[in-house]
N, C-alpha and C positions, 0 to 999 in steps of 0.2 A: 645229660650227665649220667655216668654209670657209677654204681657203687661197687667198691672192691668187696669180693666175697672171700671169707676165710672160714675153714672148717677145722674145729679143734676138738679132739677127743678129750673128755674131762675125766671120766671114770667108766666103769663097766656100764654099758647101755645108756651113757650120758654123753651128749655131743653138743658143742656150742657152735652155732652158725653166726658169724659176724657179717652184717650187711651195712657197710658204711659205719655209722655210729650206733647202730642198733645191734644188740646181741640177743640171740634166741636160743633157749635151751630145748634140745630134743631129748625126750625120754623114750628110749627105744627109737621108733621112727616118727614120733608125734611131737610137734612143736607145742610146748606147754607153758613156757615162762620166759622172762628175759628182762632186758634193760633198754630203754629208749630215752629220748630227750625229756620225757616226763618222769623218769625214774623207773622203778621196778614194776613188773606186772606179772600176773599169773592167770592161768585159765580158770574160768568159773566151772568148767566141766570136771566132774569127778572121774578119775581113772583108778588105777590100782593103788594099793598102799605103797607099793614100791615107787610108782611115779610121784606120789605125794612126797615121799622121802627125798626123791631126786630134786623136786621143786624147792623144798625147804632147805636142803643142803646148798643148792645153787644160789638161792636168794639170801641165805643167812638166817632163816627163821621162819616159823609158821605164820607169823603176822606181818611179814614184809611183802609189799607189792600190792598194787591195786588190781582188782579183778577185771578181766577182759573176757569177752565171749571167745569160744574156740574159733568161731568164724573170723573174728577180728585178728587173732593170732595167725590163722592160716593165710589171711590176706596180706599180712606183713611179709610172710615168706614168699608169697606169689608175686608181690609187686616188685 
């Protein structure tokens, strides 16, 4: 079974990649947050203040989303 891929620019340096029912936010070139069948998630890795703003804007607040390791988010993109 293949998942349909969709790439959608959201704002300057913010892009959403949809893989089937999972959506992943890229800040610049790094996947950092998204939505899957368990709800919202965000990276536990700290990047720049701008990337943090991108994540909060995308998810709808600074306290929204469970924390996932950057490795786990990278694996979502790679699979």
